[in-house]
C-alpha positions in Angstrom: -17.7 -5.9 -44.0 -15.9 -6.5 -40.3 -17.9 -5.0 -37.5 -16.1 -2.2 -36.3 -16.0 -4.1 -32.7 -13.6 -6.7 -34.5 -11.3 -4.2 -35.7 -8.0 -3.1 -34.1 -6.3 -0.8 -34.6 -1.9 -0.5 -34.4 -1.8 2.3 -30.9 2.3 2.9 -32.8 1.6 2.5 -37.4 -2.2 2.6 -37.2 -2.4 -0.1 -39.0 -5.3 -2.2 -38.8 -6.0 -5.2 -37.6 -9.0 -8.7 -36.9 -9.3 -9.3 -33.4 -8.7 -13.0 -32.4 -9.5 -15.0 -29.6 -6.9 -15.7 -28.0 -5.5 -18.3 -25.5 -3.9 -18.5 -22.0 -1.1 -16.6 -21.9 -0.9 -15.4 -26.1 -0.7 -11.5 -27.4 -0.6 -10.6 -30.5 1.6 -8.4 -31.9 1.7 -6.0 -35.6 3.3 -6.4 -37.6 4.4 -3.8 -39.3 6.0 -2.0 -36.0 5.9 -4.9 -32.8 3.1 -2.8 -30.8 0.9 -5.7 -28.8 -2.2 -5.0 -30.6 -4.1 -7.4 -28.1 -3.4 -10.0 -24.8 -5.0 -12.5 -23.3 -7.7 -11.7 -20.5 -7.3 -13.7 -17.7 -10.4 -11.5 -15.3 -14.0 -11.9 -15.9 -15.5 -8.1 -15.8 -16.8 -9.4 -11.8 -13.4 -10.7 -11.3 -11.6 -6.7 -12.1 -14.9 -5.1 -10.0 -14.3 -7.4 -6.7 -11.0 -6.5 -7.0 -11.3 -3.0 -7.8 -13.2 -3.0 -5.0 -11.3 -4.2 -2.9 -8.5 -1.7 -3.9 -10.3 1.1 -2.7 -9.9 -0.2 0.9 -6.5 -0.8 1.2 -6.1 2.8 -0.6 -8.6 3.8 2.6 -6.6 1.7 4.7 -3.0 2.5 3.1 -4.1 6.2 3.4 -5.3 6.8 6.7 -3.2 3.8 8.6 0.7 4.3 10.1 3.2 3.1 7.5 5.5 2.4 10.2 6.3 3.9 14.0 9.6 4.4 15.0 11.0 4.4 18.7 13.8 5.0 20.8 14.4 5.1 24.5 10.8 5.2 25.4 10.4 7.7 22.3 7.7 7.3 19.4 6.5 8.8 16.9 4.5 6.9 13.4 3.4 8.3 10.4 1.2 7.7 7.4 1.5 8.4 3.5 -0.5 12.0 4.2 2.0 12.0 6.8 5.0 12.1 4.5 3.5 14.7 2.4 2.3 17.6 4.7 5.9 17.0 5.9 7.6 17.3 2.6 4.9 20.4 2.0 6.8 22.5 5.1 10.4 23.2 3.3 12.0 24.1 0.4 10.9 21.3 -2.0 7.0 22.0 -2.0 7.3 21.0 -5.6 8.5 17.6 -4.6 5.6 17.0 -2.1 3.2 17.7 -4.8 4.6 15.0 -7.4 4.5 12.7 -4.2 0.8 13.4 -3.9 -0.2 13.1 -6.8 2.2 9.7 -7.2 0.9 8.1 -4.2 -2.6 9.1 -3.5 -4.3 11.1 -6.2 -2.7 8.7 -9.3 -3.9 5.4 -7.7 -6.8 7.2 -6.2 -8.9 8.2 -9.8 -7.1 5.2 -11.2 -9.3 3.1 -9.2 -11.5 5.3 -9.0 -12.3 4.9 -12.8 -11.0 1.4 -12.4 -14.8 0.9 -10.1 -16.5 3.6 -12.1 -16.0 1.5 -16.2 -16.2 -1.7 -14.3 -19.6 -1.0 -12.4 -21.4 0.1 -15.6 -19.8 -2.8 -18.0 -21.1 -5.4 -15.4 -24.6 -4.1 -16.3 -23.9 -4.8 -20.1 -23.5 -0.8 -20.7 -20.8 2.1 -21.3 -20.2 3.9 -18.3 -20.7 8.3 -18.8 -17.6 9.6 -20.5 -16.4 6.3 -20.7 -14.1 7.5 -23.8 -13.0 10.0 -21.3 -12.9 8.1 -18.5 -10.8 4.6 -20.8 -8.3 8.1 -21.9 -7.7 9.2 -18.0 -6.6 5.3 -17.2 -4.2 5.5 -19.8 -2.8 8.6 -18.7 -2.8 8.1 -15.0 -1.0 4.9 -15.2 2.9 6.0 -15.5 1.7 8.4 -12.8 1.0 5.9 -10.2 4.1 4.9 -8.7 2.9 3.2 -5.3 5.4 0.6 -6.2 8.5 3.1 -6.2 6.6 4.1 -2.2 7.1 0.8 -1.9 11.1 -0.1 -2.2 11.3 3.3 -0.9 9.5 2.6 2.7 11.1 -1.0 2.7 14.5 0.4 1.8 14.0 3.1 5.1 13.1 0.7 7.1 16.0 -1.7 6.9 18.1 0.7 7.3 16.8 2.3 10.5 16.5 -0.8 11.6 19.6 -1.0 12.6 19.5 2.2 14.5 15.7 2.0 16.0 13.4 -0.3 16.5 11.1 0.1 13.6 7.7 -1.9 13.4 6.0 -1.6 9.8 2.8 -1.0 10.3 -0.9 -1.3 9.1 -0.3 0.9 6.3 3.1 -0.8 4.8 1.2 -3.6 4.8 -2.0 -2.5 2.7 0.2 -0.2 0.7 1.8 -3.9 -0.6 -1.0 -4.9 -0.7 -2.4 -2.5 -3.6 0.8 -1.8 -5.5 0.4 -6.1 -6.6 -3.4 -5.2 -6.8 -3.1 -2.0 -9.0 -0.2 -3.6 -11.5 -2.6 -6.6 -12.0 -5.5 -5.2 -12.5 -4.6 -1.9 -14.1 -1.1 -2.5 -15.3 -2.4 -4.8 -17.6 -4.3 -4.3 -21.1 -8.4 -2.5 -20.2 -8.4 -2.0 -23.9 -10.7 -4.9 -24.1 -13.4 -3.2 -22.9 -13.8 -1.1 -25.6 -15.1 -4.1 -27.2 -17.3 -5.7 -24.3 -19.0 -3.0 -23.6 
């Protein structure tokens, strides 16, 4: 009988399969429902951890430095991500501010910190405390992390305002763009293979 680490259970229909070794750009599909069971992961644990630590640094830059600076007739104003949440919270749409804070600050921070926690222990060859809870949280928080939506909205605002005012993209915008790409590359991919690695 196969070891339990060699088995994959389809999360959609509960069919059980033998784990396969995959080549680059290959994936395994469930023959019953067509769900993706396994993807080839090109990143090593060290590379994932390094990218996650880079994401933590970019997250700090994205939240502390201005996303953009607007100037008109000698007056200038700059705003960070946190400033945009605080401005929304003072009006009648406080709930939107809460959702925005969750989507662009809390969820990405939780995602990066959970990745660092799990990968740090995995690099030492053991499971992190509360490993199962962390892995479920990573899967659950992924849809709530919407940095790319925020980035797209910010770029639209920069383009629209550029015709009326002097708009200077800030360090926070560059960090936000890099963090969006990095999170899609590291956390947006299949992280289920960590179950079998540690």
